[in-house]
N, C-alpha and C positions, 0 to 999 in steps of 0.2 A: 471501153474495156482495155484499150492499149495503155491508158493512163494508169489503171489499176495494176496492170502487168508491169509497167515501168517502176511503179512504187514498190511492188513486191520484190522485183529484181534488185532495186537499189538497197532495200532493207536487207536482203540476203547477202549482198556483196559488201556493203559498208557497215551496217549496224550489227548484223548477226555475228561476224567473226570476233569483234572485240567483246561482245557479251559472252560468247562461249569462252573466250580467253580469260575474262575476269572470273567466270565461274570455275574453270579448271584450276586457276592459280589460287583462288580463295582470297584475292586482294580486294580491299575496300576502296574501289576506285570511283571517283565522282564522275558526273556527266562530261566535264571538260576533258578528263583523261580518256574516257571511253571514245569520245568523238575524235580526239587526236590519234589514238591508237587505231581507230577504224580507218581514217584517211591514210595513215602509213601502211596498214595492211592492204587496203585496196590498191594503193599505188604500186606496191611490190608485187602482189598477185597479178595485177593487170599487166605489168611489164613482162611477167614470166609466161602467163597463160594466154595473154591477148594475141600474140602471133599464132598460137595454135587455133584459136577461134577463127582467125582470118583465113587460115589455110584449110582447116577441117570442118568449119561451120559450127554452129551451136550444138554441142552434144552434152548429154547429162553428166557423163563421167568427167568431162572437162570442167563443167560448172562446179561439181563437188570438189575437184582438185583446186579450183580457184578459191572456193570458200575455205578449204583446209589451209592453203598457203596464206590466205589473209588472216586466218585465226593464228597461225604460227607467228607471222610478223607482228600481229597485235599483242601476242604474249610477250615477245621480246621487247616491244615498246613499253608495255605496262611494267615489266620487271625493271627496265632501265629507269623509268620515271620513279618507281618506288625506291630504287637505290639512291637516286639523285635528290629527290624531295619526298621523304617518307610522310611528311605531314600533309602533302597535297600542294597544289599550285594555287597560292593565294597572293596575287600581286599586291593587293591593298595592304595585307598584313606585312609583306616584305617591306613595303614603303614606310609603314609605320615603325618598323623595327630598325630601319636603316640608320636613323639618327642616333638611336641608342647604341647601335653597334659601332658607329663612328666614334662616339664618346668613349666607348670601352676600348677601342683600338688606340685612341689617343692616350688614355690612362695606362693601358698596357705598355705602350712605348715609354711612358714616363717611368714605370716600374723597372723596365728593362734597362733604361739609362742609369737609374739609381743603382741597380745591381751591378752594372758594368763599371761604374765609378768605384765601387768597393770590391772589385775583383771577384764577383759572384757570377759573372756571365757564364763561364764554363759549367757551373753546377746547374743553372737553369736549363742549359742546352743538353744536359745529360752527359757531358764529356768529362767533368771533373769528378774526383773521388775525394771524400773527406780525409782519407789516409794519406793523400798526396801532399799535404801541407801541415803546418803546425796548427793544432787545434786552438791554441790561445789566440793566434793572429786571425784565424778564420772566424772565431767566435766574436772577436771585437768588430770585425768588418760586418758581420751579420747583424749585430746590434745596431750599428750606425745606419745600415741600410734600412732596417725595420723602422728605426726612429724617423728617418727621412721619408718613409713611405706613407706616414700618416696614421689616422685613427685605427683602421682595421689591422694594419700590420703591427702597430704597437700592441694592440690587444692579442694578436697572434703570438708575438714574442713573449708577452707576459704569460700566456697559456703554456707555451713551450718551456718556460723556465720552471714550471711545476712538474714536468714529465721526466723525473729522474730515471724512469724505466726505459726511456727512449734515447736520451741525449747524454753524452759524456759530461763529466763535472765542469770542464771549462766553459761549455755553453750555458749550463745552468747558472753558473756564477755570473757570467757576463750579461745574460738576458735578464737577470733579476734586477739590473740597474736601469732598465727601460723606464722612462718617465712619461706619465700621461697628463702633463700639464700644458695647457694652451692659453692664449689670451682670452679674456671674457668676450662673449658675443655682445654686439651693440645692444643698448637697452631697447631701442625701437623694435628689433627683431624679437627680443625676449618678451616684451610686452605683447606683441602680436601672438606669440606662441601661448602665453598665459590667457589671453582673450579667447583664443580658439579652444584651449583645454578647459578653462573654467566656465566659459559662457558669459563672462562679465569681466570688466576691467579689474585689475588687481586692487585698485584703490577702493572699489566697492566691496570686494570679498574680504579684504583684510583691513584692519584698523591702521596698521603700519606695514610698510613694505620697503625694505632696503634695496635700492637699485644697484648698489655695489655688491657683487657676489662674495660670499665667504670663501669659495673655492670654485675653480673652473677646470673641467676636464674635457676630453675630446668628445664625449657623448652628452654630457649634461653639466650644468653648473647649479650651485645651491645658493639660495638667498635666505636671509633672516626676515621673519615677518611676525606680526602679532594679530591674533584673531580679535573679533569685536568683544569677546568676553575677557580679554586680557591674557589669554594663553599664548605663550611664546612658541613659535613653530619654525620648522625648516621647510622650505619649498624647493624641491628639486625639479628643474625644468630641462627638457631635452633641447639640445642645440638645434636651431632651425636648419633644415637641409641635410642633416647628418644621415638620415635614413637612406636617401638616394645614393649618397656617396658610399655608404657601407655596403649596400646591395651590389653596386658596381664593383667594388673591391672584392667582395666575396666571390663573385663570378670569376675574377682573375685568380684568386687563391685556389678555387676548385680546379681551374684549368692548369695552373702551375703544378698542383698536386698530381693531377692525372698524367701530365707530361713526365714528371720526375718518377712516378711509380712505374710507368711503362718503359722508361729509358735507362733507369739505374737499378742496380741490385739493392743498394741501401734504401732507396725510395720504396721498392717493392717489399722489403723486409719490414719496414716501418708502417706499411699500409697507409700511405699518405692520404689517399682519397677518403678513407674512413675517418682519419683525424680531421681532415678539412671539413667534412660534412658535420662531424660533431661540433667543431668550432663554429660553423655557420649557425647551427641550431642554438648554441649557447649565446652567441652574439645577438641573434634576432630576439631571443628572450630578454636580453639585457636592454634592448631598445623598447620593449613593451613594459612600461612601469607597472602594469596590472599584475604581471608575473612577480615582480619584486614585492608588490603589496600582499599578494597571497603568501609568498614566502615569509614575510615579516609576521603576518598573523599566525601562520602555522608554527613557527619557532616560538613565538611569544606564548601562544595558548598551550603548547606542550610544556613549557617551563612552568606556567601557572598551574597546570594540572598536577605537576609534581611538587608544587609549592616551593619552587626553587627560585629564590630572589638574589642569588649570589652575583649574577651578572644582569645588569640592567639593559633594557631594550626600548627603543622608541615606540610610542603609541601612534598607530595609523589613523588618520582622519579620512575614512573611506569615502565620505560624501564629497570631499574636495579633490580626490585623487582620480586621475584618468590615465589614458594610455601614455601620455607624454608629460604629465604633471603629477608629482607625488608630494603630499603634505603630511608631515609627521611632527610629533612633539620634539622640542629642542632639548638636548641633553648637554649641560655644561661640562667641560672637561678639556683635557689636552690630549692630542693624538699620542699613542703609546710610543711612537718613534721619537717624539720630542720630550716626553715626560721624564721626570727623575723621581725614583721611589724614595720614600722617607728613610729607609734603612735597608740593609741587606736582608734582614728578617722579613720586612714588608715585601721586598722583591720576591723572595721564595714563596711567601703566602699568596701573592698575586699570581705567580706562575702556576702554583698548584690549583688555585681557583679556576683559572682559565682552562687548564688541562682537564680538570674534573668536569667542568661544564661541557666541554666539547665531547668527552667520552659519554657523559650522560645523554647528550643529544643523539649520539650515534647508537648507543646500546639500548636506551630506554625509549626515546622518542621516535627514532627512525627518520627524523628530519634535523639537519644540522647545517651550521654555517660553514660553507666550503672554502671560504677565502679569508681566514683569520690573520691577515698580515697586519703589521703595526698601524697602518693608516686606517684600518677598519675597526680599531679598538680605541676607545677613549678612557683616560684615567680621570675619574671624577674628583671633585675637591675633597670628598671624604675618603679617597684612596681606593674605592671600589671600581671595577671595570664596567664598561658598557660596550655592546656590540652595535656596529653600524653597517650599512650597505648590505642588504640582503638580496642583491641581484644574482649571486651565485650561492645556491643552496642545494645540498645533496639529500636524496631520499633513498632509504633502503627498507625492504619489507621485513616482516617478523622472522622469516627463515634466515635471511642474511644477518639479521641482528644477533640471533642465537649463534650463528657461525662465527661472527666477530667476537662474541663473548668467549666462545671456545678457543679462539685464537689468542685472546688475552690470557686465558688460563694456561694455555700451553706455553706461552712466553714466561708466565710466572713460574711454572714448574721446570722450564728448560728441557722439556721432553721432546726429542726429535720425532718420535713416532706420533705423539699427539699433535705436534706442530705440522707434520706431514698431512695427517687426516684433516686438520682444520684448514690448511692451505688448499687442499683438494676440494674441500667443501665450498669454499668461497670463490673458486676459479672454475672455468670451463676446461676440463682436462681432455687431452687427446686420448684416443683409444690405446695407443701403444706406449703410454708413459711407463717408465721404469720406476716403480714405487720404492724399491730397495735402494736404487742409486739416488733417488730424490731424498730419501731419509738420511742417507750418508751425507749428502750435500748440506742438508739442513742441520745435521749434527755438527759439521764443520762451521756452519754459519753461527750456530748457537754457542759453540766454544769460543768463537772470535768476538761476537758482539753481545751475547746474552749472559755471559758469566758474571758472577758476583763482583761488584766493583767496576763493571764496564759502564761507560758513559756513551750512550748512543749519539751518533751525529749523522751528518749527511752521508758518510761512507756506509753506514748500516743500511739506509734506504737504497742507496745505489747498488750495494751487493744483493739486497733482497730482490730488487727488480731485475737485476742481471740474472739471478738464479731462476726467477719466474720465466724470463725470456728463453734461457737455455733449455728449459724443459717444455717449452711451447705451451705454457699454461696461459690461456686467454683470461685476462682480468676483466670482469664485467665493468661497465662504466660506473655503476654505483660504488663498487669497491675501490675502483681507481680514484673516485672523488674522495673517499675516506682517506686513502693513503696520501693524496695531494694535500688534504686539509691538515693531516698530522705532520706532513713534511713542512708545510708553511708555518704551522704553529710552533714547530721546533725552532725555526729561526726567530720567531717572535719572542718566544720564552727566553731565548739566549740573550736577547737585549734586556729583558726585565730582570733576569737572574742568571748571571754568567755561570755556566757549568751546571745548569738545572738538569737533573738526571731523569729523563722521561722514562727510562726503563724501570728505575726504582719506583717511580710514581705509578706506572702502569701495573706493576706487580702489587703494589699496595691497593690500587683500585680493584684488581681482579680478586684479591683476598677479601676485601670488603664486600664485593658483590657476591662471592661464594658464601660468605658468612650470612649475608642477608637472605640468600636463596635457601640456606639450610635452617633458617629460623623457623620456629614452630608454626607460626601463623602463615608465613609465606609457603612453607612446604605443604601445609594442609590445603591451602588454596590451590597449589599446583597439582596435588594429587586429585583433588576434587574435580578440577577442570579436565584432567586427562581421563578420569573415569567417566565423566559425562560424555566426552567425545567417543570413548570406546564402548559405551553401553549398547548401541545398536549392533555393533560387530559381535559382542559377546552373546547377545540374544540369538543371533543367527548361527553362531559357531557350532553348538551341539547338533543341530539338524544337519548341517553340512558334513560334519565329521561322521555322523551315522550313515549318510548316503554314500560317502566315500568308502567307509568300511564295508558296507553291504556289497557295493560294486566290486571291491577288491576280493571279497570272499567268493563271490559268484563268478569271478573271472571276467567281469564286464567293464573293468576300468580301462579307459582309453583316453587318448589326447586328440582332440580335433583341431587341426591346423588348416586354415583357409588361405591358400595362396592368392595373392593379389586382392586381399580383402579391402584394402584401402582404395577408394575410387580414383585417387590420384595415381596410384600404381597401375591400375587398369588403363587409365587414360594414356599414360606414358608408354605402356606396353603396346596398346593399340596403335598409337602414332608411329612407334618404331616399326611395327609389323607392316603398316601401310606404306612406309617409306621403302622397306625392303621389297614389297610386292611391286610398287611403282617402278623401282629400278629394274627388276627382272622383266616386267612387262615392256618397258622401253627397249631393253636389249633384245627381247624376243621379236617385237615388231620390226626393229631395225634389221636384224639378221634375216628375218623372213622376207622383208621387202627387197633386200639386196639379192637374195637367192632368186626371187621372182623376176627381178630385172635381168638377171643373168640366164634365165631359162628361155630357151628357144622354143618356138611353136606356140600352140594355143590359138584360140579364136582371134582372128584379125579384125579389129574395129575399123582400121584404115589401112592403107598400103604400108605405112611405116609405124603403126601403133597397134600393139596386141593387147588383149585383155590382161595377160599376165603383167605387162608393163604398167598398165593403169592401176591395177591392184597394188603393184610394188611401190609406185609413187605415193599412193594413198597411205600405205603402211609406213613409208619413210616419214611422211608428214606427221602421222599419228605418233611414231616413235620419237620424233623431234619434240612434239608437244609434251609427251609424257616425261621425257628426259628434262625438258625445261621446267616443267612443274616440279620434278624431283629436286633439281638444283635449287629452285626458289625455296622449296620447303626446307632443304638442308641448311639454308642460310638463316633459318629461324630456329630459336632454341625450343627444346621440348617443353611443353607447358605442364 
């Protein structure tokens, strides 16, 4: 029997306190944490209550006090471990991650040294301010640092060069010069990548395969090949080892963004963490060639559905394409940046063709090429253009497409009120936006950039994005991709046809679209579709109007509003109420315990210990436990 009693006593003193502590705190603690908290609680409670056991003997009230102190010490231990290691104590996992962390630290030190060499150290540490120096000099140093940082940072700089809504003009101009050219990977590594992607050696899959790449970039390189049926194709192969390097650098980019956002006003205003997360998603998609394959098929099929062959696109060989290998038909031509148009008239026609094709993709298809820079457009021998590289493609739904069409029509009319309504429809507006002041600002913008004879340029996009930022209008990512594509295309068209007026072309496009919408067949189809959608509502409308009229006539019309109807609202209100009650309970138990300890008299349990004192000690332990539970809960957000 004494063995059973000893086991029960050990369980009550060592195991019971941490189990009660875990239950009170609501912490998901594993067995190792519970055992460690139990030993800490037992050691502390034994050191405090143990001398009383020796002097007073084993008494029930001292035993409960010992369990309470052990529970309190266990709660403190569990909270401390949860703060230090929220994911739990996993030594094996730590050992496995140690090598990766050391590599990240080494890479991080490289990036910091590169930034220091180019005078960017104070900005990484949050001590510098962009306004403290010349923008031109800082932009040049930033470009050189990003170029030296490698693949991920070059891609980051290229993305930043398209964000006219975030960066001043000197940075946009300088970062647009970033080059993504690297030496080709060794053929042995490329052959191994092709073998892993295709499941067979390239000499078996293709009748011919050129070992010398046509072009090599940081993420992939392209080779010319011929299928067994004689079709000439392009094979895009991902560079070996690039995925691990990009993942490591993306982690550094996210950490730098979080540091700058927390330490600098300009980093917080730009919401750098959101930008870094969006960049990471886009770059990971660029590493997965299956995404590019889906993009290529979507854009091509949309153009074929409209029977639009003005811009050529490659044909995907889906059976040969994988996550790291992409096979497509080869299109002969010269990159637009190196091409020369036959005449000035040919340049204007080519610019209008590219501009109309992009607007058709945006307004009609809802899927569009989001990076139409000169390197992604070929000029074919017959003078027609072809689109390449579908790694960056934007998508917008039908509602946003209609809103964009409304924006083009408002630009065509030069109406500030219509421009305001269209802009508010395509952006996420704050509740306190001043629509009248926004309309006046858009009127000034229209007078400056949209008047007849105006030629839009980079300044127009810069002013538009500055206006959007001043009124705190949040531009959805889909619409931001549209503006980036238009901004990139503006620079491309300027190379093809110097002085090409995108504003006049957009007005002509809006007029043509409006004429097409007002055509008899199109209007009839639109009215028919709207009536079909409204028919169920029209059928129910008479009955509902009759019920409302009868209730109004009899004085029975009322409005029923249910407070906290949403389960999430009820959950938040319940959690908030429980936190308030726990706080008051902790204060009440503490005050009562102190009062009992200061009260003289009462039944004497021993010569020096009264019943009031024992109850007071228990209440103080209970108060400390409740307060600790409250503090732990307050450190967690409302769900």
